[in-house]
Every structure is written in structure tokens, then in C-alpha cells.
N, C-alpha and C positions, 0 to 999 in steps of 0.2 A: 211658450217658446222663448228660448234664450237667444238673443241677438248679440253678436260681437260689437265692440265699440266702433270698429270700422264700418259695419253694416248700419249702425244707428246714425253715424255722421254722414254716410252716403245718402241715407233716407232724408235726413234733414236738409242737405244741400239741394237734393232733387225736388223736395217739396217746396223749398223757398224759391227755386227757379220757376216752378209752375205757378206759384202765387204771384210772383213779380211780373211774369209775362201776361198773366190774366189781367192784372190791374193796369199795366201799361197799355195793352191792346184795348182794354175796356174804355180808357180815356183817349184812345187814338193817338198815342205818341208815335212819332215817326221812327225813332230808334230805341226800341225797348231793350236792345242788346246791352246798353250801358248799365241798365239796372241789373241785368244778369251778370255782367262783368263785375259789378260791386259785390254781388253774392259770392262769386267764385273766389275773389281775392280775400274776402273777409272770413271765409270758412276756414277754421283752423282746428287744431287737435282738441282744444277745450274752450269753454265759454270765455274765460278770461282773455285768452289770446285773440279770440274773435272780437270781443268788445274793444280790446286795445286797438286792433286794426281798424275797427269801425270809427272809433273816436279820432284816431290819427288820420284816417281817410277824409273825414269831414274837415278837420283843421287844415290838412294839407291842400284839399281842394279849394277852400276859401282863400288860403294864402296864395296859391298858384293863380287863381283868377284875379286877385288883386294885383299880383305882379304882372300878369298878362295884360291887364287893362292899362297899367302904367307904361309898359313897353309899347303898347299900341298908341297911347297918347303921345309918347315921345317920338316915335318913328312911324307915323301913319302912312307915309308915301315911299320911303326909302327901304326897299326890301333887304339890301345888304346890311345896313345898320340894324334893321330889325332882326335879321338872322344872327348878327354878331351879339346883340343884346340877349337874344333868346339862348344862344349857345353859352354865354356867360352865366345866365341863370341856371341852366341845366348843369353846367360844370360845377357851380357852387353847391348845388344840391347833391350831386354825386360825390363830391369831395367830403362833405360833412356826414353823409349817411353812412360812410364806411367805418366811422368810429363813434357814431351817436348812439345814445340809449334808445332813441325813438327813430329807428331807421325808416319805418314805414311812412312817417311824416315827410321826411326828405324825399323818399322815393315817389310819393304822391305829388309833392311839389314839382318834381322833375318832369313827370310825364303828363300831368293834367294840363299844363300850359300848352303842350303840343296837341293834346286831345281837343282843346278849345280851338286851336288853329285848324285842325282837320275838320272839325264840325262846321266851320264857316266856309270850307272849301277854298280858303285863301282870301275870302272877302271879309276883311277885319272890321268893316263897318257894321256888321251884324253880330260882332263878338259878344256884346252885352246880352242880347236875347239868347244866344246859343249857350252862353255861360250859365245863365240862370236855369235853362232847360237841363243842362248836364248836372247841375247841382240837384235838381229835382229828381232826375233819374237815379243818380247815385244815392241820394237819401232814401229813395224808395227801396232800393236793394239792401241798403244797410239796415233800415228799420225792419223790413220783412225778415231778413235772416236773423236779426237780433231777437225778434219775438219768437221765431221758430226755435232758436237755440236756447232761449230761456224757458219756454213752455213745454217743449218736447225733449225728454231725456236730457235735462240740463246737466252738463258735465262740468260742475263748478270746480274751481281750483283750490278751494280751502282744504279739502282732504289731501290733495296733492301737495300743498304747502306743508301740511302737518307731516306727511310721509317723508318729504324731502328733508325737512329739518331733523327728524329723528334719524334718517339714514346718514346724514352728514355727521351728526354727533356720534352715532355708532362707529362711523369711519374714523373720526377723530380719536375715539377711545381705543379702537383696535390698533391704530397706528402708534399712538402714544404707548400703549401696553407693550408693543413689540420693541420699541426703543428702550423703555424702562427695564424690560426683562434682560436685554443685552447689557445694560449698565450693571444690574445685579449679578449676572452670570459672568461678567468680564469676557464676553464673546465679541468677536469682531462684527460690526454692523455692515451688512452688505446692502448697498442701495438697490432696492427692488423696483424696477420700472412699473410693473403692473399695479403695485400698491399705490404708488404715487399717482398714476393715471386714474385709478379708482377714486382717490381722494379729491383730485381736481375736478373730475366729472360730477361727484356728489356736491361739491361746492358750487359749480356752475348751475346745477339743477336747482339748488335752493334759490339762487338769485333770480332765475327765470320764474320759479314758482311764486316768489314774492310779487313780482310785477304782474303776473296773471291774476293772482288772488286779490290784489288791490283793486282790480277792475270789476270782478264779479262777486265779491263778498263785502257786504257793508261792514261787518265786524273787523275785517282786515283793513279796509279803507280808513276806518276810524283811528287805527293805530299804525298806519302805514309808515310814519316816520320811525317808530320804534322797530318795526320789522326791517326797514331798510338799514337801520343802524345795526340790527342783529346780523344782517347779511354781510355788512362791512367787517364787523368784528369776527364773524366766523371765517371770512376769507383771511383775515390777519392771523388767526389761529392756524389755519391751513398752511400758510406760508411759514409760520414759526415752526411747525412740525417738520416741514420739508427741510428747513435749515438745520433743525436739531439732528435729523438723520444724517445730513452731510457732515455736521460737526462730529457726531459719534463715529462716523466712518474713520475718522482720524484717531480718536482717543479711547474708544470703548474697551479696547483690549489692554489699556494701561491700568485699569482699575480706578475709574473716576471717583468711586466712593471714598477712596483713600486720600485723594488730593482736594476734594471739595467738602466743605463743612456743611452739616445739616442735610445731607442728601437723603438719608432715610426718611426723615420727617417730610422733606420736600416731595419725594415720590408718593408717599401715602396721601399727602394733601392733594397732589395733582390728580391721583386716581379718584379721590373722593370728589373733586371738582367735576371731572368728566362724567362721573356717575350721577351727580346731582343735576348737572345740566341736561342729561338725557332724560332723567325722570321728570324734571320740571316741564320740558317741552311735551313729553308724551302724556303727562297727566294734567297739563295746564295749571301748574303750581309755581310758586316762587322757588328760586334756586338757592335761597339762603344768602349768605355773605361769605366773603373771603378776605382774609387778612394778608397784607403785603408780606412777601417772603423773599428774601434776597440770598442767593447762593454766594458764599465767599470762599476764597482759596485757603487751603491749609499751608501757610507760608513755610513752615519747617519741612514739610514733605515735598513741596514744590521745588525747594532748593536742590533736592537730590536729582531732579530731572535735567535732561539736556534742553537746549533752547527750543528745538523743534517739538519736543514732547510738551514743554511748557506752553508753547504756542497752541498746540492741539487742545490742551486743557482750557486755555483761555477762550478759544472758539466755542467749546462745549459749554463753558460757564455762561458766556454771553447768550448763547441760544436758549439755555435753560431759564435764564432771567427774563429774556424776551417772551418766552412761552408763558411764564408766570404772569407777566403784565397783561398779556392778551387774553388769557383765560379769565383773569379777574374782570377785565372789561366786558368779556362775553357774558359772564354771570350778571353783571349790571344790566346789560342789554336785554337779557331774558327776563329779569325782574321788571324792567320797564314795560314790557308787553303786558304783563299781568296788572301792573299798577299805573300804567300810562305815565311812566316817569319821563325824565328829560335829560338823561345822561348823555344823549346824543349831542347836546349843546356843547359838551366839553371837547368835541372833535370837529371844529369848524373847517378843518382842512381836507375833509373827505372828498369834496368836489374838486379840489385842486388838481389831482391826478387826472380826473376826467377831462377837464378843460384843457389841461396840458396836452393830453393825447389827442383831443379833438382838433386843436389848432396847429399843433406841430406837424409838418409835412413828413411824408415818407415816400420813397420811390414807387412802391406798389400802388398806393392811393392815387398818386399823380398819373401813373400809367393807365389806371382804370378810367380816369377822367378823359385822358387823350383818346382811349379806345371808343368811349361813348361819343365824343365829339367827332371823331373820324367817321364813325358810322352814320351820324346825323348828316354831316356835310356831304358824304358820298351820295346818300339817298336824296338829299335836297338838290344837289347839282344835277343828278339824274332826272329828278322831277322837273327842273327848269329847262334842261336842254335836250331831253329825250322826248320827242313828240308822242303824245298820248301814252305815256308810260303806264303800264299796268299797275293798278293800285293807287297811283298818285300819292297824295299826302298820307294815305293809310300806311304806306311803306315806311315813311319817316317816323310816324307815331309808333308803329310796332317795333321797329328797330330800336327806338329809344327805350321802350318798355323792356324789351328782352335784354338789351345791353346794360341797363340799370340793374335789373335783377341779377345778371351775371356778375356784376361788380361786387355784390355782397354774398353771393352763393359760393360754396366750395367749388374749386376749379371744375367746371362742367365739361363734359365731352360733347362738343358742338354737334358733331355728325350723329351721335346717338340720339340727342334731343331732337334733331331735325327728322331723323328716321321714324321715331315713335310718333311725332306730331303728324307727319304726312300719312303714316299708316292709319291713325285714327280718323284723319280727314277722308281717306279713301274708304274706310269702313262706313262713313256717314253717307256715301253716295247712294246706296240702295234706298235708304230712308228718304233722301232728298228727291230722288227722281221717281221712285215707284210707290212709296207709301204716303208721303205728305200730300201730293196732289189729290189723293182719293179720300182724305180725311174730311168728314162732313162738318165738323165744328170744333170748338176749342176743347170740349171734353175729351175727344179722341186725341187731339193734338197734345193736350196736357198729359195724357197717359203716356204718349210716345216720349215726350220730354222727360217725364219722370223715370221711365224705364231706362232710356238711353243714358241719362245723367247718373243714375244709380250704378249701372254696370261700369261705366268709364271711371267714376269716382272710386268705386270699391276696389277695382284692380290697380288703379293708379296709386291709391293710398297704400295698398298692400305691398306693391313692388318698389315704389319710389319714395313713399313717405308723404305726409299731409302738407309739408312745406317745401316739397321738391318743385323745381322749376319745370320739370317735365310734366308733373301732375297739373300744374297751372295751365300750361300751354295746350295739353290735350283736352282740357275742359273748355278753354276759351275759343280755340280756332274753329271747332264745329259750330259754336254759337255764331261766329262770324259768317260761316257758310250758310247755315240755316236762315239767318237774318229774319227772325220771326217778326211779322208785322201784319196789319190788316190788309195791306195791298200786296200779298205774297206773290212773287213772280218766280217761276222755276225755269232756269236757263242753264243749258250745258256750258255756254260761253262764260257766264258768271261763275259757275262752279270751277271750271278749269282756270279762270283768271285768278281765283283765290289760291288755288294750288300753286300757280306760277308765282303769285305774290309771296307765298311761304318760301318757295325755292329762292327767289330773289333776296329775301330778307336774310336767309342763312348764308347765301353767297357773299353778300356785303359784310355780314358779321365775320365770315371766315377771313376776309381781308383785314377788317378793322381790328380784330382781336390780336393780330400780330404786329400792331403799331402801338407804341414806338419801338417795342422789341418783341421777340417771339413769346408766345404764350405756352410754349412747350413746357410741361410741368417739371420734367427732369432738369431742364436748364434753369428754370426759375428757382427750383429747390436748391440747386448748387449756388445760384446767384445770391440767394438770401443767406446761405451759410457764409459765403465770402463777405457779404455786407455786415453780418453780425461780428465776424472776426475782425474786420477792419475797424468797426466802431469800438469794439472792445479794446483794440490796440491803442486807439486814441484816448480812451478814457483811462486806461492804465497809466499812460504817460502823463495825462493832465493832472491827475491827483484829486484832491478833495474839493468840496464845494466852496469852502471858505476863501480859497485863493481867487475865486472869480470876482470878488468884490473889487479887486484892483485891476480888472481887465475891462476892455471896451465892450460895448453892447454887441458888436459883431462876434467877438470871441465867445461871449456868453451864449449867443444863439447857436454858434458852431458846436459848443459842448452840449447844449441842450438837445440839439438835433441828434447827436450820436447817443446820448442817453436815451432818447426816445426809441431809436433803432434797437438798442439792446432790450428795452422794456417790452417791445412788441414782437421781438424775434420769434418767440414761441408760436404766436398766432400766425405770423407770416409763413414760417416754415411748415407748420401743419396745414395751412391753407393749400399750399402747392403739393404737399404730400397726398392730399385727397385726390388729386388728379392723376397720380401715378398708378398705373396698373401693376400691382405687385406680382401678379401671375406672369407678367411678361417683362419684368424688370431685368435690366442688363447691367453688367459691370459690378454689381454688388448683390449680396443676399438680403432678404428681408430682415434678418437679425442684425446685419451690419447697419442697415438704414436706421433701425430702431435704436441701436446703440449710439450711433452718431447723433441722433436727435437728443437722446438722454444726456450725453456728454455736453452738447451745446447748451442745453438748459442749465446744467450744473455750472458751466463756465459763466453763463450770463448772470446767474444768481451771485456768484462770487465776485464778479466784476462790479456789480451794483453795490455790493457790500464794501468792496475795496474803495470805490469812488466816494462813499459816504463817510469813511473813517476820517476823523478830524486830525489832520497832520499837525496843526498848531499845538495840539496837546501832546503829541509825540515829541515835539521839540523840547518839552520841559525835562525829559528824562534821557533822551537818546543823544549820544555824543555826535559830533560832526562826522566822525568816521562812520558811525552807524547810519546816519542820515544819507551820507554819500553812497554807502553800499545799497541802501534802499532805493535811491535814485537810479543807480546803475541797474539794479534788478528791474525796475520799471522799464527802463530803456530796452533791456534785452528781452523782457517778456513781450514788450510791444513789437519788437522785431520778429519774434516767433509768431505772434498773432498775424503780423503782416505776411510772413512767409506762408503760413497755413491758408491765408485768404487769397493766395495766388500772386502776391507781390514778391516773388522770389529774388529777382534781380541778382545781386552778387552776394547774397546771404547764404551761408551754409548751415543747415539745421544742426548738424552734429557739434560744430564748434559753439553754437549758441546754447545748446543743451548743457554742454560741459561748462560754459561760462556762467549760466545762472546757478548751476549746482555749486560751483566754486564760490560764487559771490554769496550764496546763502550760507555756506560753511564759514566764510570769512566774517560774515555778520554775526556769527555766534558770540553771544555775550555771556557775561557772568550772571547767571540767574540769581544767585545769592545776593549779589550787589544790587540787582534790580529790586529784589524783594525788600531789601533794607531801605532803599530809596523810596519805595512805595509808602513806607510808614512816616515819611517826613511831613507830608501835608496832603490835603484833599486833592489839590491839583496834581501833585506827584502821583498819587494813587490812580487818578484817572489817566494820567499820561502813560504810566506803566501798563495799565489795562489796554489802552489803545495800541501801544507798541506791540505787545504780545498778540493782540487780536490781529494786527496787521501781519505779523509773521505767520500766524495760523492760516489766514486767508491766502497769503502768497504760497504757502505750502499746498493748500488745496488746488490753487490754480496750476502750480507746477505739475502735480499729479495728473490733473485732468488734461493739461496740454500734452504731456508725454503719452498718455493713453490715446488721445485724439490723433496725435501724429502717427502712432503705430497703426491705428485703424484706418486713417485716411490714406496712408501709403499702401494699404492692402486693397484699396478700391481702385478700379479702373474708371476714373472720372470721365475720361474722354469717351469711352464706350457708353458709359451711363448717360451722358448728355447728348448722345448722337440722335439726330432727327429720325423719327420713325412715324409711321402713319398713325394719326390720332383717331 
């Protein structure tokens, strides 16, 4: 009999729960639920993800208990200082988990400390004993599920990693072939959203598969550094291909082959590289070697072009050279996996971007921290000042857990989550009142637990996904209601109290999720668009990184903040897009929304490139008049960005558009003179290259801004952002 993967995973989680409850009740633990809770949260789509969660659960629990005991030692009598310290702890965990590679560690740290508090009933003098008991219960659930996942239908991630790597390299090859074909055919390259999305998804799939396989495969663990380096280099190739497509959109119809030397050999070499990379990963072989190949311009032919055309060729040339460098590094990383090489040591800065993103603030992360804290404090004040509040500290704990999960999940629909969770709890009522009191022993109880868990898990996985918040809640809440233990008590009052607790939790969350500002997905979608455009305006005006050396630390932080906003814009905009019901969208069509997102990502890429162009090298070749025109262009482009971000004030878009077109024309230089200056020295050559690259990037930004303006004006933003029933 063939069972689907969903059925197998549901059987495994049901069997693990039965075993956990049998052991916990056999040694007479008071709260076996926490062992079952560990099983539910650790059960994932494959063995690697499950083991990752299990390890992070253990580390997070130990870290949270240590923090909890320190807070108890510092504030044993003052409940307000204790709660402030506890809130600070939770806020730090929520802040870091939103950009961390190990999100579940910070998630566990955030709520286990409140789990300890709930377990003591507010009596912190027994926190040590209860903490040790919670560790034992959690370890039981983790160990049992780990053994079940390893011994029964182990879904190891090694094969998934192999498939993900081959799929990404196939996507690289297909994307590159499409670009190269346009170069040979002299046909205009059109930026195709679906192909870019497929490439980015394949890239993300590889990074996830590497993390999973490093946990459940000894062979991958042994060369994890090499695989992580491969993931970084593959991402760099992905970004290079996207930039190449953007560059070819400007120049492919000019006949790139005529203006760049060695293109034929370059294209054949690059095709060979992509082919060898795919074969090496698929067959577990070495990928050979690759010699450095630099594309240079045909000076005599380039002199015949206008400045804008020369700039377009310069952008394409830079993109082709960047792709060559990254594919060569990717070949080295593939060879390292086979030979356990150490080329990753040549890239010490790979962690820099991670720590930069982790530590730099952004408004959405801070807003999620505020939402979690507001939920905690509302429930805590209700616990203090509402006599005999239903649920007590359990409400505080569950609100913290759900709010933390919501902070890292795609924008959830709160009422939909509440409805499904209450529905499953109501479905558990016949079992709780009519079946469980008549069960003669644990064999029959275990059978009931198995069947119930299998059914709920199977349908929850099928309709919501193995990592969905709804799936987790519909499995956890019935466990709370059943409250399996040796002194089982069946009470209608207890059952209804838990239903009311669930309703109270979602009512408090409905309030807290709109503080400090509305969680309406359409409004936040527009707000993140405006934020991206605003930060892009400031970066365009600020210029390159080198100038920051002469600025104060506060100015540097100001620029780094806006650079971070532009870098994470794609993630934030897509986060809120997930919460928009496209079937009921108002004010714009689905195609308009997708085109807006595409244009914003293109603008963000070009702004990051523009910011990184070294202006000091441009000064070597550009006259003061050219530099002045470039400065004026930056100012006008910044004003247009501000205009599009909602800062219209007294600015008129038509005059601005005419202004930057006129300035770009006035900045038209004698290409022949530039090409001759290029031959004077190595510094002059680099300066000319930077200046032409600057002109090409500004040309891209001009085109994208003009198209975004037309698209934005066709959208009814006020109607789109109108409050509707969520």
C-alpha cells in the first residue's frame, strides 16, 4: 500500500504523541501536555527541519531558563520591575528572531520564560524545580519524536539538497541561455517577472535544503562549510544574472557583440561553465577549472555611439564581467565539496551582511515587538486586576506564543485562524464528554489519541501546510482541553473555560495587532512602498560610500539605516502582499500589483548599484560641469522619489521629469574624448568606466521611475487602502 508523504508524517506525529503520553503518564508527571507540545512544534516537513527545531528548542529552553532565573534573582519581590525585565527579554527575542538564521532559538527563548512563570502559578520561589521539570518534559517530546522521525520513514534532506542544487543550476543555465540568445540575435530583452521569481525561489530552496541536510546527513555535516559557501556563491550568481538581464534590457538591441571584444569566446565559455557545474553536482564530480576572462570595449566602435548608448554598453559590460567572476567562484565552491577545499576562506565578509541586517532596525520589526508587548501587558494587567480571570497566566503565555509566531509568519488572517481553532476545539467536545470517560485504560486512550491526531494533522497539513500557524494551533489547543493525565477530570465548566480563554486571547490579539499602527495589509503594503521610495531618494542624494569617511557617526548610521530599508524592501513588501486577498482587491488589478512590485525591485537594485559607484574615481575624468550635472540629476531624481513616496508638497512631477531629461541631455559628453582619455592611465580607465556605468544606471532609474509614475497614477491608492473587514 502506497502512502503519501502527508499520511506518513501524520502517522509519525500521532505515534510520537501516543508514546510521549504513555511515558509521561507512566511516571506520573502532572503536566504531560508539555511533552506533547514539544512533539507538535518539532514536527516538520522533513527530518532535517525537525532535528533543527529540536536542537534549537533545547538550546532556547536552557537559555530562557537561565535568563528567567537571573530575572527572578534580581527582582524577587517587585512584580512591576520583574514584568519590565521580562518584557525587555521578550522584546529582544522578538526583535532578533525576525532576521536571524536561527529563528526558532529566539522564539523558544521568548516564550519558555513565560512558560516557566505560568508553571509556578506566579510563585517564583519554586521556579527552579518547575524549570527542571519543564526541561524534562520538553526533552521527552523531542527525543521521542526524533527517534520516530529517524526510525520510521525517515525523510532525509540529502536527496532534497541534491535536487535543489540541480534545479538551481538548471535555472541558472536556462536564464543565462535566454540572455545569451538575445545577445546573439540582437533582440530586445524584456524583463520577465515569472522567470525572475522562479530563479529566486530556486535559490531560496537551496539555502533551506543546505540547513536541513546539515542536520540529518553526516556527509553533509562534514562539509557544511563548503556547502554554505556554495549557497552564498550560487546566490551571487543569481543576483548577477538578474542584473545582467536589467543591463541587456538597455543594450541588447544595439548589437553588443560589435562593441565588446571577445564576446563569442565569452559566451561559449560561460555556457560551458554552466553545463559543467550542473554535471558536477548531478554526478558528484569535480567541475574542472576556469580561467579569468575580462570583457573589454571596442574603443573604435564605441566612439560612434551616443552617450546614452555608450552608458548602456558600459552597464552590460560590467554585468558580464561580474557574472564571469561569480561563476568562477561558484566552480571553486563546487570543487571544494568534492575535495573538502577551503576557498571559502577567501570570502571573510559573507557574515557581514547577515550581522548588518540583524542589528539594523526597521519599522516593521519594531512594530512587531510593540504588538507582542502590548498583548502581554493587556493580558497581564487583566490577570492582576480582573478577579478570578478565566485562564489566568495561561492567557499571558498563549498570547505571547501566538504573537511571536505571528511576528515571523506571513501576514495571517486573525479571524480565520480563530475560527478554525475554535471549530476543532468544538469537534473535540464529543470525545471529551462522551468517549474519554468510558475508556477502560491507556490502550484505548492511546488509540483515540492516535486517530484524532492523525485526522487533524492530515487535513491541516493538506490545506494549510506543515509550517502553518493554523496547523500548529489546531493541534495544540485540543491537547490543552483534553489535558491527559492520571487524575483525569471531566468538567463542562473546564471545557467552556478553555473555549472562553481562546476567545479572550484572540480578542486581545485583535487589539494589540493594530498597535502602534494598523495591521491592515493594503495599508502596510502601501506604507512599505513609500518607505522604500523615501529611502531610495536619500541614498540617491547621498552618493557613494567613500564620502562617509568624513561624516559623523550619526550620519553614517542614518545612511546605513536607509541602505538597510532598500535591501530588505523586497521581503517586507512581499510579507504584506501575502495578507492581501487578491480576489477582493480594490483600486488596482492583480497585474498592476505584480508590475508595481517588479518595478520597485528593479529600482531598489539600481539604487544599491548607484550608491556603490565610487564617485572619487569619476572625478579623475569628469569635468566640473559634468559633475555638477550629475549632482543636479541626483537632486531631481531624489525629488521624484519623494514625490512618488507621498511627499508631494509643492513639487510638480511634469516639470521634474522634463528637468532630469534636460539635464541628462546637457550632460552628454564627447564619447571619443572619453575613450582617448581612457588610454592615459589605469586610473583614467577606471574613472571612465565608473562614469559611463553611472550614466547607464541613471538611465535605468529614469526609465523605471517614468514607468512607475504612469502605473502609480493609474491606481486608486485611496480606495486600495480603505479599511475593510479582515
